[in-house]
C-alpha positions in Angstrom: 105.5 -157.5 -183.9 107.4 -157.3 -181.0 111.1 -155.4 -180.5 113.7 -155.8 -178.1 115.8 -153.1 -176.6 119.6 -153.3 -176.1 120.6 -152.1 -172.9 124.4 -151.2 -172.7 126.3 -150.7 -169.3 128.5 -148.3 -169.5 132.2 -148.7 -167.9 134.8 -146.5 -166.0 136.5 -144.4 -168.1 140.5 -144.7 -167.2 140.4 -140.8 -166.3 137.3 -141.0 -164.2 138.8 -144.3 -162.4 142.0 -141.9 -161.6 139.7 -139.4 -160.1 137.9 -141.7 -158.0 141.3 -142.8 -157.0 142.5 -139.3 -156.2 139.7 -138.1 -153.7 139.6 -142.1 -151.9 143.9 -141.2 -151.6 142.7 -137.8 -150.4 140.4 -139.0 -147.9 143.0 -141.2 -146.5 145.0 -138.4 -145.9 143.0 -136.4 -144.3 141.6 -139.4 -142.2 144.9 -140.6 -141.2 146.3 -137.6 -139.4 143.2 -137.3 -137.5 143.1 -141.1 -136.5 146.6 -140.6 -134.9 145.9 -138.0 -132.8 142.5 -139.4 -132.2 144.7 -142.2 -130.8 147.7 -140.6 -129.4 145.4 -138.3 -127.0 143.9 -141.1 -125.7 147.4 -142.3 -125.2 148.6 -139.3 -123.0 145.4 -139.4 -121.3 146.3 -143.0 -120.2 149.9 -142.0 -119.4 148.2 -139.3 -117.6 146.2 -142.0 -115.5 149.3 -144.1 -114.6 151.4 -141.1 -113.3 147.8 -140.5 -110.9 148.5 -144.1 -110.0 151.9 -143.7 -109.4 151.2 -140.9 -107.1 148.4 -142.6 -105.1 151.2 -145.3 -104.7 153.8 -142.8 -103.3 151.1 -140.9 -101.4 150.0 -144.1 -99.3 153.6 -145.7 -98.9 154.1 -142.1 -97.3 151.2 -142.0 -95.5 152.5 -146.0 -93.5 155.7 -144.6 -93.0 155.5 -141.0 -92.6 158.3 -140.3 -95.5 158.4 -140.8 -98.9 160.5 -143.9 -100.1 164.4 -143.4 -101.2 166.2 -144.8 -104.1 167.4 -147.5 -102.6 171.3 -148.7 -102.6 173.9 -151.7 -102.0 173.6 -153.0 -98.7 175.6 -152.6 -95.9 178.9 -153.8 -96.7 178.4 -154.7 -100.2 177.0 -157.5 -99.5 174.5 -159.6 -101.5 171.7 -158.9 -102.8 173.2 -156.4 -105.5 173.9 -156.6 -109.2 176.8 -154.5 -110.9 177.1 -152.4 -114.1 180.5 -151.9 -115.5 181.0 -148.0 -116.7 184.2 -147.8 -118.8 185.7 -150.0 -116.8 184.5 -148.4 -113.8 182.7 -151.5 -111.8 179.4 -149.4 -110.9 177.0 -151.6 -107.6 173.2 -151.5 -107.6 171.2 -152.8 -104.8 168.0 -155.3 -105.2 164.5 -155.3 -103.9 164.1 -156.9 -101.0 160.4 -157.5 -99.2 162.2 -158.2 -95.5 163.6 -154.8 -95.6 162.2 -151.8 -93.7 161.1 -149.1 -95.5 164.7 -147.4 -94.0 166.8 -150.0 -95.1 165.3 -150.6 -98.7 168.0 -151.3 -101.4 165.4 -151.4 -103.7 164.1 -147.9 -105.5 160.7 -146.4 -105.2 158.9 -148.3 -108.3 159.4 -151.5 -106.1 158.7 -150.0 -102.8 155.6 -149.1 -103.9 154.1 -152.3 -105.6 152.0 -153.1 -102.4 149.9 -149.2 -103.1 149.4 -150.6 -107.1 148.2 -153.8 -106.6 150.9 -155.7 -106.9 151.3 -157.2 -103.7 151.7 -160.7 -105.1 154.8 -159.7 -107.2 156.6 -157.6 -104.3 156.4 -160.1 -102.0 157.6 -162.9 -104.5 160.5 -160.9 -106.0 159.2 -161.4 -109.3 161.9 -159.4 -110.9 160.3 -160.1 -114.4 156.9 -158.3 -113.3 155.7 -156.1 -115.8 153.7 -153.9 -114.0 151.1 -152.1 -116.3 151.2 -148.3 -114.9 155.1 -148.3 -114.9 154.7 -148.3 -119.1 153.9 -145.2 -121.3 151.5 -146.3 -124.0 152.6 -144.3 -126.5 156.2 -146.0 -126.2 154.8 -149.0 -126.8 157.8 -151.0 -125.1 158.1 -154.1 -124.4 158.3 -155.1 -121.0 160.1 -157.3 -119.0 163.2 -157.1 -121.1 166.4 -158.9 -121.0 169.8 -157.6 -120.4 172.3 -157.7 -122.7 176.2 -158.6 -121.3 177.0 -155.2 -123.7 174.7 -152.3 -124.7 174.4 -152.3 -127.9 174.2 -148.7 -128.7 177.2 -147.8 -126.1 179.9 -150.6 -126.2 181.7 -148.6 -123.0 178.7 -150.2 -120.6 178.9 -153.4 -120.0 175.8 -156.1 -117.7 176.0 -158.1 -115.2 172.3 -159.8 -114.8 172.9 -161.2 -110.9 171.4 -164.6 -112.8 168.4 -163.3 -112.9 166.5 -162.3 -116.3 164.8 -160.8 -118.2 163.8 -157.6 -115.7 160.9 -155.4 -115.7 161.1 -151.7 -116.8 159.2 -148.4 -116.1 159.0 -144.8 -118.1 158.4 -143.1 -114.9 161.1 -141.8 -112.8 161.0 -139.9 -109.3 162.5 -136.6 -108.8 165.9 -136.8 -107.1 165.4 -133.7 -104.6 162.6 -135.8 -102.9 163.5 -139.7 -103.6 166.4 -139.2 -102.7 169.3 -141.8 -101.1 172.0 -144.7 -100.9 172.5 -147.7 -97.9 175.3 -147.1 -96.8 176.3 -147.8 -93.3 172.9 -149.8 -93.3 170.8 -146.7 -93.1 168.9 -143.9 -94.5 168.0 -141.9 -91.7 167.9 -138.2 -92.2 167.6 -138.7 -95.9 163.9 -139.6 -96.0 162.2 -137.1 -97.6 159.0 -135.7 -95.9 155.7 -133.9 -97.3 156.4 -131.0 -94.6 159.6 -131.3 -96.4 158.3 -129.4 -99.3 158.3 -125.8 -98.1 157.7 -124.3 -101.4 154.5 -126.0 -102.0 153.5 -129.3 -103.2 151.1 -127.5 -106.3 154.6 -126.2 -107.0 157.5 -129.1 -106.5 157.4 -131.7 -109.4 157.4 -135.7 -107.7 157.6 -137.9 -110.8 157.9 -137.7 -114.1 158.2 -139.6 -117.9 161.8 -139.8 -118.2 164.0 -139.0 -121.6 165.0 -141.9 -123.8 166.3 -142.7 -127.4 163.6 -144.6 -129.5 166.7 -146.8 -130.3 166.9 -147.9 -126.8 163.6 -148.5 -126.5 163.7 -152.3 -126.5 167.7 -153.2 -126.3 167.7 -153.9 -123.0 169.6 -151.6 -121.9 170.1 -150.5 -118.1 172.0 -146.8 -119.6 169.7 -144.8 -117.5 166.8 -146.9 -117.8 167.9 -149.8 -115.2 164.7 -151.8 -114.1 162.3 -151.5 -111.5 164.1 -153.6 -109.0 167.9 -151.9 -109.1 168.4 -149.2 -106.2 170.6 -147.2 -105.3 169.9 -143.5 -107.2 169.5 -145.4 -110.5 168.5 -143.4 -113.5 166.2 -145.8 -114.3 164.0 -145.0 -111.5 165.4 -140.9 -110.2 166.3 -138.1 -112.7 167.7 -134.9 -111.6 168.3 -133.0 -115.0 166.4 -130.2 -116.1 166.0 -130.1 -120.0 163.0 -131.9 -121.5 163.1 -133.6 -124.7 161.0 -135.1 -127.2 162.5 -138.7 -127.6 164.4 -138.7 -130.6 167.5 -140.6 -132.3 170.6 -139.6 -130.3 168.7 -137.4 -128.0 170.5 -136.8 -124.6 168.2 -138.8 -122.8 170.9 -138.7 -119.7 169.4 -137.7 -116.5 167.0 -135.7 -118.4 162.9 -135.9 -118.9 161.1 -136.4 -121.8 157.9 -138.5 -123.6 157.1 -139.7 -126.9 154.1 -137.1 -126.4 154.3 -134.1 -129.0 154.3 -130.8 -127.8 155.3 -131.7 -123.8 155.9 -134.5 -121.2 153.8 -135.5 -118.4 154.6 -134.7 -115.1 153.5 -135.4 -111.7 153.3 -132.9 -109.2 153.6 -133.5 -105.3 150.0 -132.5 -104.5 148.7 -135.4 -106.8 147.6 -133.5 -109.9 149.2 -134.6 -113.6 149.9 -132.1 -116.4 151.9 -131.4 -119.2 154.9 -129.4 -119.2 156.1 -128.0 -122.7 159.7 -129.4 -123.9 160.3 -125.1 -124.3 159.5 -124.7 -120.9 163.3 -122.7 -119.1 165.5 -125.3 -117.3 165.1 -122.5 -114.9 161.9 -123.3 -114.1 162.0 -126.8 -114.3 164.7 -126.4 -111.8 162.5 -124.3 -110.0 160.2 -127.2 -110.2 162.4 -129.8 -108.9 163.7 -128.6 -105.8 161.3 -128.6 -103.0 162.5 -126.5 -100.7 164.7 -123.7 -103.0 162.5 -120.7 -101.8 162.0 -119.7 -105.5 159.0 -118.2 -106.9 157.8 -120.2 -109.9 155.9 -118.6 -113.0 153.2 -120.3 -114.7 154.2 -123.1 -116.2 
């Protein structure tokens, strides 16, 4: 006589299911911050590498010309090529990068001048104003590049822009130290304004050459030129040079005008004149930042 054994399948109870869901949620909660830290670490490393390549470009330019590039400016007599912004009703003119001009008379900023030294020779010669240079953008910001300039600034209505009939424009997240990359083309010459490595008497390891500029995250992709002028606009434009002493993490309504900062937690990256790159904490006193910006101020710079 045969007998059959009935096998019963036991399903999860509601309590057991909730426990499993809770454990999965806990594991995800623990994993996400770790993934974010890894991603930020990778973005930070790439940002450091970008500054290192910019440093190589600036030094190669110096080797060829005997001085660092200027920040450009409006050509003699204010003639074209030039573009304009209106700041609270007052017109302000900027020069535009021109590959046919000498290094001394260049109307474009350093970001244009070093294009041949960061593997962008074709864009330099063709004046590709929409050029999106990978090493000019910080990965942590994930900004659109290039960007179309608006007629009126979305966040600061007192500022209006003229595209000069050219749109879109390439941007950069990095700015040079205005005390080393300085000038505005006037009377067709920049002679006497150019800065050389020999002028950095405070020491190249104690002087900042470039860094990441402070930005309001709300303006990342608006096309605004307010302290974020494109890489072809010259004349001390705040999009390519900075001189402020404050360091800020990118947050809405941050005081980004003329200051330095980034989306990296803890500190913002800087390129030193000796070619090294390091992070400077947001808590660094402004007196130390000022000392690091001056190439020949005679200050004693403590460890930073």
